[in-house]
C-alpha positions in Angstrom: -21.1 51.7 -53.2 -20.5 53.3 -56.6 -23.1 52.4 -59.2 -22.2 51.2 -62.6 -23.1 54.5 -64.2 -21.1 56.5 -61.7 -18.1 54.1 -62.2 -18.2 54.7 -66.0 -18.5 58.4 -65.6 -15.7 58.7 -63.0 -13.2 56.6 -64.9 -13.9 58.0 -68.4 -13.2 61.5 -67.1 -9.6 60.7 -66.1 -8.6 57.8 -68.3 -7.0 57.3 -71.7 -9.2 56.0 -74.5 -8.0 52.4 -74.0 -8.5 52.7 -70.2 -11.9 54.2 -70.8 -12.9 51.3 -73.1 -11.7 48.7 -70.5 -13.5 50.5 -67.7 -16.8 50.5 -69.6 -16.5 46.7 -70.2 -15.7 46.1 -66.5 -18.5 48.3 -65.3 -20.9 46.5 -67.6 -19.9 43.2 -66.2 -20.3 44.5 -62.6 -23.7 45.9 -63.5 -24.7 42.4 -64.9 -23.5 40.8 -61.7 -25.6 43.2 -59.6 -28.7 42.1 -61.6 -28.3 38.5 -60.5 -30.9 37.6 -57.8 -29.6 37.0 -54.2 -28.2 33.5 -53.5 -30.7 30.7 -52.8 -29.7 30.6 -49.1 -29.9 34.4 -48.5 -33.7 34.4 -49.0 -34.8 30.9 -48.0 -35.1 29.3 -44.6 -36.0 25.7 -44.4 -37.4 24.3 -41.1 -36.3 21.0 -39.5 -38.4 19.7 -36.5 -37.0 16.6 -34.8 -36.8 15.1 -31.3 -33.4 16.3 -30.1 -34.1 15.6 -26.4 -35.6 12.6 -24.7 -35.7 8.9 -25.6 -35.9 9.5 -29.4 -33.0 12.0 -29.5 -30.6 9.6 -31.3 -33.1 9.1 -34.2 -33.9 12.8 -34.2 -30.2 13.7 -34.5 -29.8 11.5 -37.5 -32.8 13.1 -39.2 -31.4 16.6 -38.3 -28.0 15.7 -39.7 -29.3 14.5 -43.0 -31.7 17.5 -43.5 -29.1 20.1 -42.5 -26.6 18.6 -44.9 -29.0 18.8 -47.8 -30.0 22.3 -47.0 -26.5 23.7 -46.4 -25.3 22.0 -49.6 -27.9 23.9 -51.5 -26.9 27.2 -49.9 -30.1 27.6 -48.0 -30.6 28.3 -44.3 -31.6 25.4 -42.0 -33.7 26.3 -39.0 -33.7 23.4 -36.6 -36.1 23.1 -33.6 -36.7 20.4 -31.0 -40.2 18.9 -31.0 -39.4 16.6 -28.1 -41.8 14.0 -29.6 -44.6 15.5 -27.6 -47.7 17.7 -28.2 -46.2 20.5 -26.2 -42.9 20.2 -28.0 -44.7 20.2 -31.4 -46.6 23.4 -30.6 -43.4 25.1 -29.4 -41.5 23.9 -32.5 -44.2 25.3 -34.8 -44.2 28.7 -33.1 -40.4 28.9 -33.5 -40.5 27.9 -37.1 -43.2 30.6 -37.8 -41.1 33.2 -35.9 -38.1 32.3 -38.1 -40.2 32.8 -41.2 -39.4 29.5 -42.8 -40.7 28.9 -46.2 -41.4 25.2 -45.7 -40.7 22.7 -42.9 -39.5 19.1 -42.8 -39.2 16.5 -40.0 -41.2 15.1 -37.1 -41.1 11.5 -35.9 -44.0 11.3 -33.6 -47.7 11.8 -34.3 -48.3 13.8 -31.1 -45.8 16.4 -32.1 -46.9 16.8 -35.7 -50.6 16.9 -34.9 -49.9 19.8 -32.4 -47.7 21.6 -34.9 -49.8 21.3 -38.1 -52.7 23.6 -37.2 -50.3 26.5 -36.5 -48.1 25.8 -39.5 -51.1 25.5 -41.9 -52.5 28.8 -40.7 -49.1 30.3 -41.4 -49.2 28.8 -44.9 -46.1 26.6 -44.2 -46.2 23.1 -45.8 -44.7 20.2 -43.9 -42.9 17.2 -45.4 -42.5 14.4 -42.8 -40.2 11.5 -43.3 -41.0 9.9 -39.9 -44.8 9.8 -39.0 -46.5 6.7 -40.4 -50.0 6.8 -38.8 -52.6 6.6 -41.5 -54.9 9.1 -39.8 -52.4 11.9 -40.5 -53.2 12.1 -44.2 -56.6 10.3 -44.1 -58.1 13.3 -42.4 -56.5 15.8 -44.7 -59.7 16.7 -46.5 -61.3 17.6 -43.1 -58.3 19.3 -41.4 -56.9 21.1 -44.4 -53.4 20.4 -43.0 -50.6 21.2 -45.5 -48.8 17.9 -44.9 -46.9 15.5 -47.2 -45.3 12.2 -46.1 -42.2 10.5 -47.5 -42.4 7.8 -44.9 -44.5 4.7 -45.8 -48.0 4.6 -44.2 -48.5 2.2 -41.3 -50.5 -0.1 -43.5 -48.0 -0.1 -46.3 -46.1 -3.1 -44.8 -49.3 -5.2 -44.6 -50.3 -4.3 -48.1 -46.8 -5.3 -49.4 -46.9 -8.6 -47.5 -50.3 -9.4 -48.9 -49.4 -8.5 -52.5 -46.0 -10.0 -52.6 -46.7 -13.3 -50.9 -50.1 -13.9 -52.6 -48.3 -13.8 -56.0 -45.2 -15.8 -54.8 -47.1 -18.5 -53.0 -50.0 -19.1 -55.3 -48.8 -22.7 -56.0 -47.4 -23.3 -52.5 -48.8 -25.1 -49.4 -48.7 -22.2 -47.1 -49.8 -21.5 -43.5 -50.5 -18.3 -41.5 -49.6 -17.9 -37.9 -49.3 -15.0 -35.5 -48.2 -14.2 -32.0 -51.5 -12.6 -30.8 -50.1 -9.1 -30.6 -51.8 -6.2 -32.5 -48.9 -6.1 -35.0 -48.8 -9.9 -35.5 -52.6 -10.3 -35.9 -52.9 -7.4 -38.3 -50.1 -8.7 -40.5 -51.6 -12.2 -40.6 -55.2 -11.1 -41.0 -54.3 -8.8 -43.9 -52.6 -11.7 -45.7 -55.4 -14.1 -45.0 -58.0 -11.7 -46.5 -55.7 -11.2 -49.6 -55.3 -14.9 -50.3 -59.0 -15.5 -49.7 -59.8 -12.8 -52.3 -57.4 -14.5 -54.7 -59.2 -17.8 -54.3 -56.4 -19.4 -52.2 -56.6 -21.1 -48.9 -53.9 -21.7 -46.2 -53.4 -25.3 -45.1 -53.1 -24.2 -41.5 -53.7 -21.2 -39.3 -52.8 -20.7 -35.6 -51.9 -18.3 -32.9 -48.7 -19.2 -31.0 -47.4 -18.2 -27.6 -44.6 -15.6 -28.0 -41.4 -15.2 -26.1 -41.1 -19.0 -25.5 -37.7 -20.7 -25.4 -38.9 -23.1 -28.1 -41.5 -23.5 -30.8 -41.1 -27.2 -31.4 -44.9 -27.7 -30.9 -45.7 -25.2 -33.6 -43.1 -26.7 -35.9 -44.7 -30.1 -35.5 -48.2 -28.8 -36.2 -47.1 -27.1 -39.3 -45.3 -30.2 -40.5 -48.4 -32.4 -39.9 -50.5 -29.9 -41.9 -48.1 -30.3 -44.8 -47.1 -26.6 -45.0 -43.9 -25.8 -46.9 -44.2 -22.1 -46.3 -45.5 -20.0 -43.5 -46.1 -16.3 -42.8 -45.4 -15.6 -39.2 -46.8 -12.4 -37.8 -44.4 -11.9 -34.9 -41.0 -10.7 -33.7 -37.5 -11.7 -34.8 -36.7 -13.9 -31.8 -39.8 -16.1 -32.1 -39.4 -16.5 -35.9 -35.7 -17.4 -35.4 -36.6 -20.0 -32.8 -39.3 -21.5 -35.1 -36.7 -21.8 -37.9 -34.2 -23.4 -35.5 -36.8 -25.9 -34.2 -38.0 -26.8 -37.7 -34.4 -27.7 -38.6 -34.2 -29.9 -35.5 -36.9 -32.2 -36.8 -35.5 -32.1 -40.4 -38.4 -30.1 -41.6 -37.6 -27.8 -44.6 -39.8 -24.8 -43.9 -39.7 -21.4 -45.5 -40.7 -18.7 -43.1 -41.6 -15.2 -44.0 -42.0 -12.2 -41.7 -42.3 -8.4 -41.7 -39.8 -5.7 -41.1 -39.6 -6.7 -37.5 -36.9 -9.1 -38.8 -34.5 -6.2 -39.0 -34.6 -5.8 -35.2 -31.5 -6.7 -33.1 -31.3 -10.5 -32.8 -31.2 -12.3 -29.4 -29.5 -15.6 -28.7 -30.9 -17.3 -31.8 -30.2 -16.2 -35.3 -32.5 -16.5 -38.3 -32.4 -19.6 -40.4 -30.8 -19.0 -43.8 -33.6 -18.7 -46.4 -35.9 -16.8 -44.1 -37.9 -14.2 -46.1 -38.6 -10.6 -45.1 -40.9 -8.0 -46.5 -39.2 -4.8 -45.5 -37.6 -1.5 -46.5 -34.3 -1.4 -48.4 -31.3 -0.4 -46.3 -29.8 3.0 -47.0 -26.8 1.3 -48.7 -29.2 -0.2 -51.2 -31.6 2.7 -51.6 -29.3 5.8 -51.6 -27.1 7.2 -54.3 -23.3 7.1 -54.0 -23.2 10.9 -53.9 -25.3 10.8 -50.7 -22.7 8.7 -48.9 -19.9 11.0 -50.1 -21.7 14.0 -48.7 -22.7 12.6 -45.3 -19.2 11.4 -44.5 -18.5 15.0 -43.5 -21.0 14.8 -40.7 -19.3 12.0 -38.8 -22.6 10.3 -38.3 -23.3 6.8 -39.7 -25.7 7.1 -42.7 -28.6 5.3 -41.2 -32.2 5.2 -42.4 -33.3 8.4 -40.5 -30.4 10.3 -41.9 -31.3 9.4 -45.4 -35.0 10.1 -44.7 -34.1 13.6 -43.4 -31.9 14.3 -46.4 -34.6 13.2 -48.9 -37.3 15.3 -47.2 -35.1 18.3 -47.3 -34.2 17.7 -51.0 -37.9 17.7 -51.8 -38.5 20.9 -49.9 -35.6 22.6 -51.7 -36.8 21.4 -55.0 -40.3 22.7 -54.4 -39.0 26.1 -53.2 -36.7 26.4 -56.2 -39.6 25.7 -58.6 -41.8 28.1 -56.6 -39.2 30.9 -57.1 -38.9 30.2 -60.8 -42.6 29.8 -61.6 -44.4 31.6 -58.7 -46.6 28.5 -58.5 -47.9 27.8 -55.0 -45.7 25.4 -53.0 -48.7 23.2 -52.2 -49.6 22.8 -55.9 -46.0 21.9 -56.7 -45.8 19.3 -54.0 -49.1 17.9 -55.1 -48.1 17.6 -58.8 -44.4 17.3 -59.3 -42.0 14.3 -59.2 -38.8 15.1 -57.2 -35.4 13.4 -57.9 -33.7 12.6 -54.6 -30.9 10.6 -53.2 -33.4 7.9 -52.4 -35.1 7.8 -55.8 -37.9 9.7 -57.4 -40.7 10.8 -55.1 -44.2 12.1 -55.8 -47.3 12.5 -53.7 -51.0 11.4 -54.1 -54.0 13.6 -53.4 -53.8 12.9 -49.6 -50.2 13.8 -49.4 -48.9 10.2 -49.1 -45.9 9.1 -51.1 -47.0 7.2 -54.3 -45.9 3.6 -54.7 -45.0 1.1 -52.0 -41.3 1.0 -51.0 -41.4 -2.4 -49.3 -39.6 -5.2 -51.1 -39.0 -9.0 -50.6 -35.6 -10.0 -49.1 -34.0 -13.4 -48.3 -31.6 -14.0 -45.4 -28.4 -15.7 -46.5 -27.0 -16.3 -43.0 -25.4 -12.9 -42.7 -27.6 -10.3 -44.4 -30.9 -9.7 -46.2 -30.6 -9.7 -50.0 -33.3 -8.2 -52.2 -34.9 -10.8 -54.5 -37.7 -8.7 -56.1 
């Protein structure tokens, strides 16, 4: 390739004065273009680890599609690997990402895979942003493990904390009850709320553990009615809560029932009673920007939660890398201190690497869909 000086010299030797002046201007512009750093994507590879085989492949493909879209839109290079939602798959994924010399990695849905990958990626100095792993132990042990991990997904205890905080405020002047189905999920949800109201100086009018997967809950409805409860937190699954609502209506008992994000599961034969409350995460249609939906239409994949989660994690990774290139500040320091604007809202991380703030909100079922009420 002819350099700018050789171009000026060559042209000025053979050209007229006007041509020489034009050539000098053109060569100067070319030289200026040559001083521009390489494009973002030519020097930056962003890793994506997701379960692309096995029983979680459908969710992994959504995460992959969202992350790849964000990365390619930015002009960077996506490097996608299959973690198979297993320890062996996580180790293999980490080795491949290291071999590909990624600057930062996103992804992972399963604790087994990310725990096997993190020691290798940390040793290689590659931070990980996971939008899928909720286990509290992942970040609670960070001071001991030194793992370079950040989490955009809510912690496993975030739902319980939100239920306790939201309902304690909302039901301070209500006659409320607390029931659960005896499962680990149901018990933990109910016990967390019970401790919160006790700490607030409140007391339920009734507590109970009911038998799950029963074709009726008329007995529970009658016990709640005799106790005078107007509201009840039910730690359980969607079908049991729907049946309780149906059976309360059968005995003309106006009962407001609240549950956790299990109420977003696919319903069975009985639908939820209108007015049922849910503490859950906003749907992508309510949480994401319009520009996100315009971009993901090109993928041909429905913009579900895991697609948005993958997109947001990749946006944060790209934002951190861009700042790193501009300031030479370490990626880990940027992720620990900056607030990142994403398609799902602003995101920042606390000292353990957990996302700050609690994304859970209160919703009311109107007979067809859940609508946010606070």
